[in-house]
N, C-alpha and C positions, 0 to 999 in steps of 0.2 A: 247195325248195332253189334251183331255177332263179330264182325271183323274188327271193330274198335275194341271190343273186350279182349280179343286175341292179342291185339297189339299191346294193350295195357299189361296183360299177363306176361307177355314176352319181355317188356321193359322191366317189369318188377322182378322177373326171374333173373335177368341179366344183372340188375342192381344187387340182388341178394348174392349171386355168384361172385360178383366183383368184391363185395364186402367181405365175403368169406376168404378171399385170397389176400386181403390186406389187413395187417394188424399193427397196432402201436404197442411197443414194449418199452416201459420206462426203466432206466438204470437207477441203481441206488443213489440217493441224494444225501448230501452232508447236512445234518440238522442244525449246524451252527453257521453255515455260510452258503448263501445262494446269490450268485452273480448272474448278470444278464446272459452269459454264455450257457449257464445251467438250464436256461429255458429250452435248450436244444439237446438236453442230456437224455436222449432216447433213441430207439431204432424203429424204422418202419420195415416190417417183414412183408415181402411179396412172395406169397406161397405158391403162386402160379409158375408157369414155365416160360412166360413171355413178359417183356417190359410193359409197364403200365404208366400211362401219362396221367399226371395229377398235379395238384397244388396243395400246399400245406398252410394251415393257419394256426397260430399259437395264441392262447388266451391265458391270462393270469388274473384270478379273482381274489379279492380280499374277503375273508369271512365266508367264502363259498359262493358269493353272489355279486359283489361289487367289482365291476371290471376296472382294472388299473393298467393293463397292458394288452396290446394286440399287435401281431405282426403277420404278414402274409408273404409267401414266396411267389416268384414268377412260375410259369408252367415248368415242370421238371419230369424226369423219367425215373420211375422206380424199377431198378433192375431186379431180376429174380433173386431171391435170397434176402439178406440183411442189408438195409440202407441206413447208414449212420446219420442222425439228425445234425451232428456237428458240421458235416460237409455241406449241409443245406443252408448254413448261415449266409453264404455268399449269394444265395438266391433271393434274399429278402428284398422286396421292392417297396413295402409300406410298413411303417411302424407308428403306432399311436399310443399315447399315454392319456389317462384321464387327468382331470385338473386338481385332484385332491392332494394333500400333503404327502401321503405314502407314495403315490405315483411320481410326484416331483422328486422325492428322495431317491426313488429307484432310478429315475431318469438321470439325475445329476451325479449319483455315486456309483451306479451300476450294481447296487446290492439291495436286497430286500431287508428291511429292518425286522426285528423279532415280531412274530405274529403267526396267524393261521391263514393259509392261502390254498388255492387250487390251481394246478397247472393243467390246462386242457389242450389237446391236440386234435385238430380236425383235418382229415384227409379227404379232398374233394376230387372227383373225376374231372376229365377234360370238359365235361358238360356242366360242371358246377354242382353236381350232386354230392352230398356227404356220404362217403362210402365206408368210412371208419372214423371213430372218435373214441378218445379215452381220457380220463382225468386222473391226476395223482395229487393226493393231499399232502401239503407241506406244512410242517410245524417248525418254524425257525425259532430256536431257543436263544435267549439272551445269554451272553457269556461275559465274564469279567476277565480282563487281560492280566498278565503277570504284574505284580506290584513289588518293586524292590524293597528289601528290608535291611540288608547289611552287606557292605559298609554303607553308613548313612551318607546323604548328600553333603559334600564339602567336608567330610570327616578326615582327620589325620589318624591313620592307624599305624601302630608300632610293630608291624610284621610284614614281611615280604610274601607270606603264604596265608592270606586270609581265606576263610570259608565264606564265599559269596552266597547269599540266600535271598529268596523271593517268595511271595505268596503265590501259590499255583493258580492256574486258570480254573475258573469255576463255571458250570458245575463239574463235579467229578465224573469220571467214566467216559470222557471223550476218546473215541478210538484212535490209536496211533498218535497220541499226544506227545509232542517232543519240543524241547526248548533249544534255542540257539543263543548261547552266551557270547557276547562280543565285548572286548576290552580294547581301548585305544589309549595311547600316550598322547598328551595334549602338547600344544606349542606354547608360545608366549601368552596367547589368549586361552585360558584354561577351559573354555567352553567350545573350542574348535579342535577336532581330532586331527592329529598329525600322522600317526602310524597305528595301524591295527596290529596288536601284539598277540591277540588270542581270538579264535573263532571256533567255539566248541559246542557240540551237540550233546544233550543229556535228556533222559526221561524224568530225572529228579528235579525238585525245586531248590536245589543247592549244588554248589560245586566247590570242592576243596582245591585251591590253587596249589600247585606242586612244583618240585624242582625240575621236572622234565619240561616245563614250559619256559618261555622267555622270562628272565627275572624281572620282578618289580623292584625298581631302584629307589633307594632312600633319597628323599628330596624331590622326587618327580610326581607329577599329577597325572591322573588317569580318569577316563570316562568309561562307564559300563552300561550295558543295556541288554535286555532279554526279549527275544521274539518267540512267539508260539506258533506251532504248526500242528495240524491234524492230518497226518500223512503228508501229502504234497500241498495241502491247502494252507495258505498263510492266514492265520487268525488275527494277528496284530502284535503290537510290541508294548513294552513297558515304558515308563519314563526313562530319561537318561540322567544318571547321577555321576557326580565327580568324587573321587577320593584321592588322597595323597599318602605317600609313605613317609612316616616320621622316623624317629630314632629307633633303630633295630638292634641296639647294643645289648639288650636284655635277652638275646636268644638263649633258649633253654634246651637241654637234653637230660634224659633221666640220670645220667652219670653225675650230674651236678646237684641232684636232689638229695639232701640229707635224710629225707623221710622214706626213701626207697633204696633198698640194698641190691635190687636186681639190676640187670644191664639194659633194661628196656629203654629205648630212646623215644622221645616225643618231639613233635614239630616245634620249631623255634618260636612260633607265634603265641605260645602260652607263657605266662609270667607266674613264677612261684615266689610268693612272698614269705618273709620270715614267719615262724610259727606264732609269734606274738602280734603279727600285723593283720589288719582287716582291709578289705577292698572298700574304699569309700564310694557309696552310691550317691552320685551327683551328676550334674549335666555333663561334665567332662568325661564320664565313664560310658557314654553311649557307645555300644558296640565293643567295649574293651574286652579283651580275652583274659580268662583267669583259669587256673588249674585248681580244682577242688579235690583234695585228697581225703575223701570220705566225708568231710565236713565243709560246708560253705560258710566262710567267715566274712561278714560284711559289716560296715559301719554306716548307719543311716540316721540322718537328722530329721526327727519327727517334729514337724511344724505345728501339729495339732495337739489335742489333749492326749492323756494316756489312753492307749487303745491296743487292739490286736493288729499286728503287721498284716497289711493287705497285700498279699503277693501270690503269684502263680509261677509255676515252672513247667515248661514244655520242651520236648525234643526239638532241636533247631531245624530238623528236616520235616517236622510235623507240627507247625506252629499253633494249630488249632486243637491239638490233643493235649489238654492240660492234665497234669498228673493229679490224682486225688489221694487223700490220706497223708498229706504233708503235715509236719508238726506245726501247731499253732505257737506263735511267738508274741508275748506281751511286750510292748514298747512304751517308754516314758516320753514325755515332752523333752525335746533336746536331742543330743547325740547319743545313739545307742550302738553298742558293740554286740553283734548278734551271731551266734553259732547255730547253724541249721544242720542238724545231724541227718545227712542224706543216706548214709550206709545202713542205718537201722530200719529204714522204711522198706527196703527190699524193692524199691521202685526203679532204681538207677542201674544202667548197664555200663560196665567197665569200658573206658576209652570211648565214650559216646558224648557228643556235644549237646548242651542244653541251653535254654534261654530263661533267665530270671526276669520277671516283670513286677515292679513295685509301684503302687499308687499311693500318693500322699494325701493329706487332708485338704489340699487345694485343687485336687483333680489333676495333678501333674503325674506323669508316668515316667519311670526310669527303667533302664534295661541293662542286663549284664549277661554276656555270653560266657560260658565256662565249659571246660572239659572235665568230666567226672572220672576219677580214678579210684578203684576200690582200695581201701586201706590194707 
């Protein structure tokens, strides 16, 4: 009996000593993206001075208790020091998924959908004893991918230098968020890309096309798309839209503007109308570009009863930050010529782009992009 007790104590002492020499250290995880390879995003530390024979098992639980994934390696050797989990992927000999819909999604796409999970690592000795184990909580957050806003799909724009805009990835605060804007010229089939003419990275949710890039040619059609990345992690892409370049003969520079005496020049994609003219707000003005010299002058056909104009204005690079304190405008049934005094509000920044949004009595929405210039 005494001998048996000594043997048990010796085995227990060896197991404790072994456990103290092996540790699991998880690496930081991306809260918006978890692929099957991220199940091996950790290191096994062998704190001893001799190689250790072992096997590894990986478990992923949904909600902390429901097993959806399990894999096991063949016997391997942990060298003294740090052993990367990534290099152990080649040692996998068994992989099992549970039969629920989350596990099937993970199996077929290689990605975990949004939700709460636990990633657990078991290190076993050559004899099959658990000598080290550790779990990492995962909270995979739902994200919305970029949504294109301008130019609109199949729109004809009268400028070779558009400002392309999109709704940013949400939620905000994703580390190292960056966008890849791509533009292609199309062939005879307008939905098939023929040549990539621009591939640009930006941290903003808009990009001003400029003369340093390959020109957008009048009469030609283009496709554009925005992809999102969090560092090197690919998050996804927007829809693909088409636009074409129409008549660009109304190119404008400040020297042609009778209301400005200085020599400041402005991009040719803005139209200056006569002082007695008003920009008509209708379907054909979606995405039209306008230059507002202190006052925004619009013509709007009110299809409802007499009421107050239902409108908002926001910076084009911050589409969800609507300006407050705008002047109220009473409109009659029928066509209204409206002067919105922007300068007196103190809300507008000189040479900054804005978007006007108007809703009519039938639930229809109209848009107008404009560049504000201080009078």
